[in-house]
C-alpha positions, 0 to 999 in steps of 0.5 A, a space after each residue: 500500500 502507499 505510503 498516506 501522508 495526513 499533515 496540518 492537523 492538530 493531532 492528539 498524541 498520548 502526551 501532549 497536542 501537537 499541530 503535525 504531519 502523520 503517515 500511515 503504510 498498509 494500515 500501520 502508523 509509520 511515523 509522527 512528525 511536529 510539522 507540516 509537509 507540502 504533501 498530502 491530505 491537508 487538515 486546515 487545524 481540524 483534530 485528528 484522534 485515535 478512533 474510540 472504544 466502547 466497551 460497553 453498549 446497548 445500542 445493538 439492542 435498541 436495533 434490534 428491538 427500537 420499541 417493546 414486542 418489535 423486533 428487526 431482522 438479526 443481519 440488518 440491525 447489527 449492521 445498523 448497529 454497526 453504523 451508528 458506530 463508526 459514524 460516531 468515531 467508534 472503531 472498536 466496541 465490545 456489543 453488550 450481550 446481556 444474559 438472564 434478564 428476566 422478565 414476565 414476558 416470554 419473548 425476551 431478548 436475553 433471555 432467549 435470542 442471546 445466541 443467534 445474536 453472538 451468531 450474528 456479530 460473529 459472522 458479520 465481524 468474520 465476512 468483513 461486513 462491518 467498518 467497526 471491528 466488535 468484539 463480545 461483552 458479556 453482561 451475566 444477570 447473577 439471579 438467571 437460573 441458567 447463567 453459569 450452564 449458559 456464559 460456560 461453553 461461550 468461555 472460549 468465544 474468539 470475541 469475548 473481551 469482557 463479563 460483566 457481573 449483574 444485579 439488578 435487583 430491586 432495592 439496591 445497586 442501580 436501583 436503590 429508589 424502587 420506583 425508579 426501577 419500577 418507572 425503568 421496566 415499565 419503560 424500557 421493557 415494556 412490563 406491565 404495570 398490573 405484573 410490577 409487584 410480582 415482578 419484583 417479588 421474582 426478582 427477589 427470590 431470584 437473586 437469593 437463590 442463585 445469584 450468590 453460587 453463579 457469581 463464585 462461579 464466573 469468576 473462578 471462570 474468568 481466572 481460568 481463562 484470563 478473560 476481564 472481569 467488571 462488576 457493575 453498579 457498586 454502591 458500597 465500600 464492601 460491593 467494592 472489596 468483594 470486587 477487589 477479591 474476585 480479580 475483577 479490573 473495572 468497575 463499571 457505573 459505582 452509583 456512589 462516590 464511596 465506591 468509585 473512590 474505593 475502587 479507584 484507589 484500589 487500582 480497578 478502572 472506574 467506567 461511567 456513562 457518556 449520557 450521565 455526562 452530556 444530560 448532566 447527572 443520572 437519570 436514576 439517581 445515582 451519583 454524577 459522572 461529572 463529579 466523578 469526573 471533577 474528583 480525578 476518579 474516573 478511567 473510562 467513559 462510556 457511550 451506554 446508550 447514545 452511541 454520539 455522545 461519547 465524543 460530546 462528553 469529552 469536550 464537554 468535560 474539557 471545556 467544564 474542566 480544563 484539563 487538556 483534550 490530548 488528557 481527555 481523550 484517554 478517557 474513550 481510548 487507550 484506557 480502554 483499551 488497556 481494559 481489555 489486553 488491546 494496548 499494544 495495537 490501539 487506543 493512542 496514535 503511536 507508531 507501530 499501532 493501527 492505523 485507527 482515527 478519526 478526524 474531529 471539528 470543534 466549532 464550541 457548540 458540538 465537535 462534530 465528526 469528519 472521517 473516520 479511518 479503519 486501518 487506514 482505510 477511510 470508511 465514513 
């Protein structure tokens, strides 16, 4: 492949921002220079930054089921999901496949359709149907009776990058406020309001019967297979200390300042949601992500349920904290790559790494993605 040159860009390098030039050959960054040259693509002073990395997104589920009871064709939904991501600047994604979130409905994605969804992602990745690089993040609902026997056969899947331990039992973690829990499940999952009390009782009983055993089995499995493990919605010091003892590397969406501080101070990477930052707070009434950013205890940002929020959140962080953009961008690039052991390949503009990058124009209102490149090839 002929060498590609991009010059007159504001390059966001790991430790500085420079106005300069980047050269790409055979899909790999071949050279970086802090000067402008007379050949190549002129960036007119716009930003050039690493492709964004997403560890936890529900967007695939949204594309498959845009409304309760609606099911889109899986292949089409997966391609639409990929386009949503790549147009948002996300070049590597861990598709979050939730397993075992039992509701009164029988045709639930998370109970009965996880296998064809995983197959669709795998086939699309193998066939080159996607523009982003797709990996798997298995979100494990601990109160699901058949959780371990569902997950164990997937432990050797070539795309598996992350397993997270979820417990969405009402009255704790994300849903300390039971009214917020009811509102969420009625609105997102279409649980009839008249069945909500029985649903809450069922979830409490399922947790009592199955959560402890499932958690212990999954911790043992991830340790044996060397799979990155995440905790989810830690609210107390006890939650975090249990996660540390289990070998967790990533604390997803801690719901309190105390839990986030404990996780961060003990070496866990703390992940918070970009929508929380863009909206100025948590829709569940939990801790503000920006408050944790200002305390410098957030390591990774996830777009969660709005892919386009990822890049916007970084510019908002810089506006509100005066953090330099080259430093803030690590929250959605290099730190995420480290969590899934890919930082030697992607996550930063460095010679020898894959040429996954995006160009961005910032008008001070909303940053606008101009182009997206995957291993040197323009894909959006």
